[in-house]
Phi, psi and omega in degrees: 000127182295143179283143176258149182232130178274135178239125176278122177271108188268345185233128178295146178296342180271348189300313181296317179300316182292325178295314180292323178299317179297316179296318179295318178299315179296321179295316179295320179299317179297332179271009183060039177251127175260118187258131182242118176274109185265114183244156177163165180285167176302132179083006181288340180103033181294306180295318180298322178292319177300317177301314182296318179295317180299325179297327191252002188276356171071233186284349181283131182278125176267139171235156180222134163254118188258117180258128176214157173290315176218165172078163177230031184302311183290324179297316178297321180294318181291317178298325180293339178270003181085013178266119182294115189224142176234146185260138166239124172250123184274346178067022178132336179294142190269007180202163170271149175236172188291326175299322177298317181291321177303313180294320180294321178297321176300316183286326185281330177057069184264153172197142173054073179179204177239129178254117175265124178252102181279112183282171178296143180295102190185135179259011182248283189298318183303330181288343185274342189243125169285140182230015179102005183285162171267324178219158173252127175251119179257130178248119174245166183226154178295330182284343177282341183103166186266006184262002187298321177299332181280329182272330183230065190296324186298319181299319180285325179295322184277342187293140174268337175210142181236128175254132170261101183274164180063035180292342176293345181263001182306320179295345188246356182235165181270082181237116181264096185296322180297317179295317177302310183293327177299318178293318179299310186290335174293331181264326191215093186288342193245336185297131175295141177243120186238132179272127183223166171223109178294338180291315183247000177085002183298134171090351186281342175300319180293322178296315179299318179299319179296315180298315180297319179295318178294321180297321180290000000 
């Protein structure tokens, strides 16, 4: 019978990621960069929200690190608007991690502004990993339904701000706002929840004000 050997795991698998995230956060802070980790499911309006915020953010310079499994569609669209953007393709990985962001920050060369890091479209893994951000922005939508805080609690628990996108569609979809908010507040009593529409720009002035206040 083969002998078994016990091995003490002295270092968490997250330790290296968290160490690099902390270093990246400190580096960005020194460069007067406020970093926003933008999370949400595919089609939630992450890129569209970044565009709307960039339109209204005034004198503050927006930068973007765009995360996707494949393609650079959103990066090309953002660059065409004059927003300095760099692409990360994970090739199948379901989230961005801090080493990827560290390298992207090196390549993007940011200073004095707001850095939006658009994470992979996923409500599970992105919430588990620190990537050097100052805040997490979670985008949920009326078309996804009102049960998302109950099904994906960690993303809502970790969020510093929550946007309910596609609020212009509330009259036409089955979205129970009271039920949604009950789930949110059970997990996260303090994060502001703002109703927006990336289609018509509604609600983003308040989001921009929140970002500017946090940055200051």
